[in-house]
C-alpha positions, 0 to 999 in steps of 0.5 A, spaced: 497 538 558 493 543 562 496 549 557 493 545 551 487 543 554 485 551 556 487 553 550 484 548 546 477 550 550 477 556 547 478 554 540 473 549 540 467 553 543 464 553 536 464 545 537 459 545 542 454 549 538 454 543 533 447 540 533 449 533 534 455 534 539 451 537 545 452 537 552 449 538 559 450 544 563 456 543 567 459 538 563 466 539 560 465 538 552 473 537 552 472 530 556 465 528 554 464 522 550 463 523 542 457 520 539 458 513 536 456 512 529 448 510 529 449 506 523 454 501 527 451 496 532 455 494 537 454 489 543 457 485 548 455 478 550 455 475 557 461 472 556 465 478 554 465 478 547 464 484 543 461 485 536 460 490 531 455 490 525 453 494 519 449 494 513 453 497 507 451 496 500 458 497 497 460 492 494 453 490 493 451 483 495 458 482 499 460 482 506 466 482 510 467 477 516 473 479 521 475 477 528 480 481 532 483 479 538 487 483 543 492 478 543 499 478 540 507 476 541 507 481 547 503 475 551 509 470 550 513 468 555 521 466 553 519 459 552 513 461 548 516 466 543 513 465 536 507 461 539 502 467 537 504 467 530 504 460 529 497 459 532 495 464 527 497 459 521 494 453 525 487 457 524 487 455 517 489 448 518 483 445 521 477 446 526 472 442 529 467 444 524 472 445 518 477 439 519 483 439 515 483 443 509 476 444 508 475 451 511 479 453 505 476 449 500 469 451 502 471 458 501 474 457 495 468 454 492 464 460 493 469 465 490 473 467 497 481 466 495 486 464 500 491 470 501 487 475 498 480 474 501 482 470 506 488 472 511 490 474 518 496 477 521 499 477 528 503 483 531 506 485 538 499 486 541 494 484 536 491 478 531 486 479 526 483 474 522 479 476 515 474 473 510 473 478 505 469 480 499 464 474 501 458 473 496 452 472 501 446 472 497 445 465 500 444 466 508 447 459 509 454 462 506 453 468 512 452 462 517 458 458 515 462 464 515 460 466 522 461 459 524 469 459 521 469 465 526 467 461 532 471 456 530 477 460 530 475 463 537 474 457 540 475 450 536 481 449 533 483 442 532 491 443 533 492 437 530 500 435 532 501 432 525 499 439 522 503 443 527 509 439 525 508 440 518 507 448 519 514 448 522 517 448 516 512 453 513 514 458 519 521 456 518 521 459 511 517 465 513 523 466 518 528 465 512 524 470 508 523 476 513 530 475 516 534 480 511 538 486 513 534 491 516 530 485 520 536 482 523 539 489 525 532 491 528 532 484 532 539 486 535 537 493 537 530 493 539 532 490 546 537 496 547 531 501 545 526 497 549 531 495 555 526 494 561 520 491 557 518 484 553 517 488 547 524 489 546 524 481 545 518 479 542 518 480 534 512 476 532 516 471 528 519 468 534 525 464 535 526 458 531 529 454 537 522 455 540 518 454 533 522 447 531 521 444 538 515 446 542 510 441 544 503 441 541 500 442 548 504 448 549 500 451 543 494 449 546 495 452 552 497 458 549 490 458 545 486 456 551 489 462 555 489 468 551 483 466 545 477 468 550 471 472 549 473 478 553 479 479 548 475 478 542 471 482 537 467 479 531 466 485 526 461 484 520 460 489 515 456 488 508 450 487 505 446 483 510 440 484 515 443 487 521 438 483 526 439 477 523 446 477 524 446 479 531 441 474 533 446 469 529 452 471 533 448 471 540 446 464 538 453 461 536 458 465 540 454 466 547 456 458 549 463 460 549 465 459 556 470 465 559 475 461 563 475 461 570 480 465 573 483 468 567 490 470 566 489 478 567 491 481 560 495 487 561 499 492 557 506 493 559 508 500 561 514 503 557 518 507 563 520 514 562 528 515 562 533 520 562 537 522 556 537 518 550 537 511 548 541 508 542 540 502 538 545 502 532 546 496 528 549 494 521 548 488 516 552 487 509 545 486 506 542 493 509 540 497 503 541 504 505 544 508 511 538 510 515 537 514 522 531 516 526 531 520 532 524 519 537 521 523 542 517 519 547 511 521 550 505 518 553 499 516 549 492 519 550 489 515 556 483 510 554 478 514 557 480 520 553 480 517 546 473 518 544 473 525 546 474 532 543 481 532 547 483 526 542 481 530 536 484 537 538 490 533 539 490 529 533 488 535 529 494 539 532 499 534 531 497 532 524 497 540 522 504 540 525 507 534 521 504 536 515 507 543 515 514 540 517 514 534 512 513 540 507 519 543 509 523 537 509 520 535 502 522 542 500 529 541 502 530 535 499 529 538 492 535 542 492 542 538 490 545 540 496 540 537 501 544 534 507 539 528 506 537 523 501 530 524 504 527 525 510 520 525 514 517 526 521 511 522 524 507 521 530 505 514 533 507 508 537 514 508 539 517 502 535 512 496 537 509 499 543 502 501 545 504 504 551 508 509 549 508 514 543 513 518 539 514 524 535 520 521 530 524 524 525 527 520 520 533 521 515 536 517 509 543 519 508 546 520 501 553 518 502 556 514 508 555 518 514 548 519 517 550 524 523 550 530 518 543 528 515 540 526 522 543 533 525 539 536 519 532 533 521 533 535 528 535 542 526 528 543 522 525 540 528 528 545 532 527 551 527 519 549 528 519 548 535 523 555 536 520 559 531 514 556 529 510 555 523 507 561 519 500 562 517 501 561 510 504 554 511 498 553 516 493 555 511 495 550 505 495 544 510 488 545 513 486 547 506 489 540 504 485 536 510 479 540 509 479 538 501 481 530 503 475 530 508 470 533 503 471 528 498 471 522 503 464 525 506 461 526 499 463 519 497 460 516 504 455 513 500 460 508 496 465 507 502 467 500 501 466 494 507 473 494 508 474 501 511 468 500 516 471 494 518 478 497 519 475 503 523 471 498 528 477 493 529 481 499 531 476 502 536 476 495 539 483 494 540 485 501 541 479 505 543 479 509 536 473 514 536 468 512 531 463 518 530 462 517 523 462 522 517 456 526 519 459 528 525 467 528 523 466 532 517 463 538 521 467 537 526 474 537 522 471 544 519 470 547 526 477 545 528 480 548 522 476 554 522 477 555 530 484 552 532 489 558 532 496 557 529 499 559 536 496 553 539 500 548 534 506 552 535 506 551 542 504 544 542 509 542 537 515 546 541 513 542 548 514 535 544 522 536 543 525 535 550 532 532 552 529 526 556 525 521 554 529 521 547 531 515 543 536 514 536 536 509 532 541 507 526 541 502 521 547 502 517 550 497 511 556 493 513 561 496 509 568 499 509 567 506 507 560 507 512 561 511 518 557 508 523 557 513 529 558 511 536 553 514 542 558 519 544 558 522 537 551 522 536 550 525 543 555 531 541 552 532 534 545 533 537 548 538 542 552 542 537 545 543 534 542 545 540 547 550 541 546 553 534 542 560 533 537 557 528 533 562 524 525 562 523 523 559 517 521 563 511 515 561 507 517 562 499 511 560 495 509 563 488 502 566 487 502 567 479 497 563 475 499 556 472 497 558 465 499 565 464 496 566 457 489 563 456 489 558 451 485 559 444 479 554 444 478 549 439 472 545 437 468 539 438 467 537 430 463 530 431 459 526 437 458 519 437 454 515 442 456 508 444 450 504 447 455 498 449 459 502 453 454 507 455 459 512 452 460 519 449 465 520 444 468 527 441 472 528 436 476 535 436 478 540 431 486 538 433 484 530 431 484 528 439 479 523 441 475 524 447 471 518 450 466 520 456 463 515 461 459 518 466 457 514 472 455 515 480 459 510 483 463 515 487 460 522 487 466 526 488 471 522 483 473 523 476 479 519 473 482 520 466 487 517 462 490 520 455 493 514 452 497 513 445 501 508 441 508 510 440 513 510 446 521 510 447 523 504 443 526 509 438 531 513 442 538 511 440 543 508 445 546 514 448 539 515 451 539 509 455 541 512 462 535 517 461 530 512 459 532 507 465 531 513 470 525 516 466 519 514 471 523 517 477 525 523 473 517 525 470 515 523 478 519 530 479 516 534 473 514 541 474 509 545 469 511 552 466 514 556 471 512 552 477 517 547 479 515 540 482 515 543 489 512 550 487 506 545 484 505 541 490 504 548 494 499 551 488 495 544 489 494 545 496 487 545 498 485 542 491 484 534 489 487 534 482 493 531 480 496 529 473 502 524 472 505 521 465 508 514 464 512 513 457 514 506 456 517 502 449 511 502 445 505 506 449 504 513 452 499 515 458 497 521 462 493 520 467 489 524 472 484 525 477 480 530 481 473 531 484 467 535 480 469 541 483 476 541 482 476 538 475 478 545 472 484 545 475 486 538 473 484 540 466 489 546 467 495 541 469 493 536 463 494 542 458 500 544 461 503 537 461 502 538 453 505 545 452 510 546 458 513 540 462 518 543 466 524 539 469 527 544 474 535 543 474 536 543 482 530 538 483 533 534 477 540 534 481 537 532 488 533 527 485 539 524 482 543 524 488 537 521 492 536 515 488 544 514 487 544 514 495 538 509 495 542 504 490 549 505 493 549 498 497 544 494 492 549 489 490 550 486 497 542 485 497 540 478 494 534 480 492 537 485 487 542 480 485 537 475 483 533 481 479 539 483 476 541 476 474 534 475 471 533 481 466 541 480 464 539 473 462 532 473 459 533 479 455 538 481 450 537 489 450 542 494 453 535 498 454 532 493 459 537 492 465 537 494 473 539 501 474 546 503 477 549 509 480 552 510 474 546 510 470 543 515 475 549 520 474 549 519 466 541 521 466 540 527 462 535 532 464 536 535 457 534 528 454 528 527 459 525 534 457 526 532 449 523 525 450 517 529 454 516 534 449 517 529 443 511 524 446 506 530 447 507 534 441 501 531 437 495 531 441 492 527 435 496 521 437 491 521 444 485 518 446 482 522 452 478 517 457 474 520 462 470 516 467 466 518 473 461 523 476 462 527 469 457 532 467 458 533 459 455 540 459 460 542 464 466 538 461 465 540 454 467 548 455 473 545 459 475 540 453 474 545 448 479 550 452 484 545 454 484 539 450 482 542 443 486 547 443 493 543 444 497 542 438 495 536 433 495 534 426 491 528 425 495 527 418 501 525 422 498 522 428 501 515 430 495 510 431 498 503 431 505 500 432 508 498 426 513 493 428 516 491 435 523 490 437 524 483 439 530 485 444 525 488 448 521 482 450 523 475 453 528 471 449 524 465 446 526 458 448 528 454 454 533 454 459 536 453 466 540 458 469 543 458 476 548 463 479 550 464 486 551 470 491 553 471 498 547 471 503 547 471 511 541 468 511 541 462 506 535 461 501 534 460 494 531 465 489 527 462 483 524 465 477 520 460 472 517 463 466 513 460 460 511 465 454 507 464 448 504 467 442 497 466 442 491 471 439 489 476 444 481 474 445 477 475 452 477 467 452 485 467 452 486 472 457 481 469 462 484 462 460 491 465 462 489 467 469 485 461 470 492 457 469 495 461 473 490 460 479 490 453 478 498 452 478 498 457 484 493 452 488 497 446 486 504 449 488 501 452 495 498 445 497 504 441 495 510 446 495 508 450 501 504 445 505 506 438 504 514 439 502 514 445 507 519 448 502 517 455 502 513 460 506 509 463 500 508 461 493 504 463 487 503 463 480 501 468 475 498 468 468 497 474 464 495 476 456 498 482 454 494 486 448 501 489 445 508 486 444 511 479 442 509 472 445 503 476 449 502 470 454 506 469 460 505 463 466 510 465 471 512 464 478 517 467 483 519 465 490 525 464 495 525 457 498 529 452 502 536 451 498 536 443 500 529 442 496 531 446 490 531 440 485 525 437 488 521 443 488 523 445 481 522 438 478 515 438 481 513 445 478 515 443 471 511 437 472 505 441 473 506 445 467 505 439 463 500 435 467 495 441 466 495 439 459 491 433 461 489 432 468 485 439 470 478 437 474 472 441 475 473 441 482 479 445 481 476 450 475 469 451 478 472 455 485 476 459 480 470 461 476 466 463 482 472 468 484 472 471 477 465 472 476 465 475 483 470 480 481 467 481 474 461 483 478 464 487 483 468 491 478 462 493 474 461 498 480 468 501 480 470 507 476 477 504 475 475 498 472 471 501 467 477 506 465 481 500 464 476 496 460 475 502 455 482 504 454 484 496 453 478 496 448 481 502 444 488 499 444 486 493 440 479 493 439 477 487 444 472 488 449 474 483 455 469 487 460 462 487 457 461 480 456 466 477 461 461 473 465 458 470 460 465 468 457 467 465 464 461 461 465 462 458 458 470 455 459 470 448 461 476 444 463 478 442 456 479 449 454 484 450 460 487 443 458 487 445 450 490 452 452 496 449 456 497 444 450 498 450 446 502 454 450 507 448 452 508 446 445 511 453 443 517 450 448 519 457 451 520 455 458 525 458 462 528 457 469 533 462 473 535 460 480 540 464 485 543 460 490 547 462 497 555 461 495 558 455 499 
């Protein structure tokens, strides 16, 4: 550490000259606190409670209300395992001022949806509750949200009847989470953390405690740990900071700090000699995974908000970025020793008192030793031979570009980004200087930190002691599960190798070697409804531009066309099933995918392709500065897509390895049974290793070139901070120059193949499979043929939300048959039977018939007994969402593309349409849907 600080001090001399980071004479700039963002107000009440308040107007008229607790499962005693998580659930089941379900009901009435805007999580050392995206035009709403936070902090009712009801819900959450990997994790965690409670404190707890603890035990835990000195209230949004501060003082000051409060300590993870091992297997584990970890002490709390923290974080980040790029390059070769690999740095598994540098490998076959050796070898290669200057240039340029974009968009940062920063500041002490400080600081770090410091630092992180190795393996005959001795010997063999320094190979030539011959804009049209400009090009392509100022540094683009992969013969099926994976690894021109990643370092520009049965889309994104680069990429997608043979083979091997054990996984079996039963097409099926092996690079190239051959098929839509004068020559050069023939352009879908859609009709199909943790998986889908209109699309969504609320109330809370359940209603602009109302969930096997009967009854009941009390909160939520979407580039882009698909505008008048919908409209919608008789049920039960 001393060498690091001494070297870093020279690297940071320029930082002292920053006007906002000035220090008095005699102070060490490395250890002095950085300033806190002046736009956040931080305060402390006399009882110890902390608060953070910030005014922010994106989105306009909304605010987020959080309460963070430095309380988690690490504080439980053995007979309390699971109480921290149970207590989190009980915060939604009654408080002094919001008894029973009033809290959720009231929030739903103002457009705050449970599970989406209202939620919480519990981890080892923290519990955080949120009420997000709250419409706060009325001050009474702000006050009520603060009152909810107050009640969570100090006034839970903890009704014994509600506790008993919640036991079943928690039990179902345990069933859902206790799958292959989690079962292994629970078994091996004590071996990786042998001397601390962290190894035996997963938040879900034990079902023996959950099922049997007396209600007083939960209250005792609540009163011991939910107290002001461990709590922070965070409010960010379009609020009056002074008013909110006064309300927090008014509401929270009276909460008493307990006398003789139990000390809140964080258990230290001691250093150890040599290596700890955690090796486990399970029949339902999908992949063979290994991880090697080098433990280190975390940054001391007193240094978290200093230059020391930033330089350490920057140096580690650069090293990890460069090493991950090396591992990605290796993965792109068919003879790669692993299916995938990465490195990272952070908490050691679940602890805050020890950090770890980790290297993770996914095996291609049935042996993890060779992949782990390969990752360790690359870590040693970097530690011994260092990184190269060209690697460092690319890594820091990428970091600078990402921070520049973040800084340029600072005026439209959403509430949640600030909230997350303040929660982490309270719980972890992470610095919050604000972008006005952080952006110049990052630039100075990038310009002054020498490569030698990064190489020296990374080399110091690889040590023979304080090491841990974890292996998660499928439990099957041909899997080689290594012993501790075999792993120790394997890594020692790598230690003994002479490892050559890394040689950085990268391309320098232009992406486009021959300049395109520009075309022309032949006509211009303005659309006042959408606020767009439309250009028709000389090659028949159409370009629509929607300039906005929602994000200063954001431009989004999608080119869409009718016609897709539906016409290809059956010999193309394996390739079509793999097409999204294949195109995710595309290269352009002479650049393969790996080369292209290096070429784009330091640029915020990307383009990707997606081909489906009846449509095609090429999507891209950039900043105004990097728009020319995105246009180059777009041009090359249409003229010279490349699928490197080696990268294609490497992708096949990696995907095959990922699928090798899927037949043992109940969730995969369930999905596979569903597509086999509900569809009657060889084109729609689960991908198997045999499909992966049979996929053809040549076929994929043919498909890609076929579907990008005629630019006149496409409509190109640009949304964001677009300057039309700057865009015009780029469009003429890179889009109007593309091959295009308006006479042969595909402008609609003439006919749909029924085999590519869910089979109409009703059915109940049941299957079984072996399960270690028994549960029943269920899927329900009702489809229908209705005209696509704005109203029908909204009615489908409303029906799904009403059904969701009924399922939560009865199936989750009253029956205790599930942990999580919901329904989704949607309308598609394309295809057959475009209306779908569906639900999919795991449940308690013994309650299967009761649950399915109830759900079916609700589909029918919604024809005649929907109430305004059910409908109105959903309308509030949707109006809020529609209002918010009017200030987002993505929403405008999606709406324009949708309008271009079938001419139905679901965006500009959506609030008026929503406000016009009545209870009778929803009931009529359900009558029309149910009358078509297309209700399907499929279940997967545990084998007897």
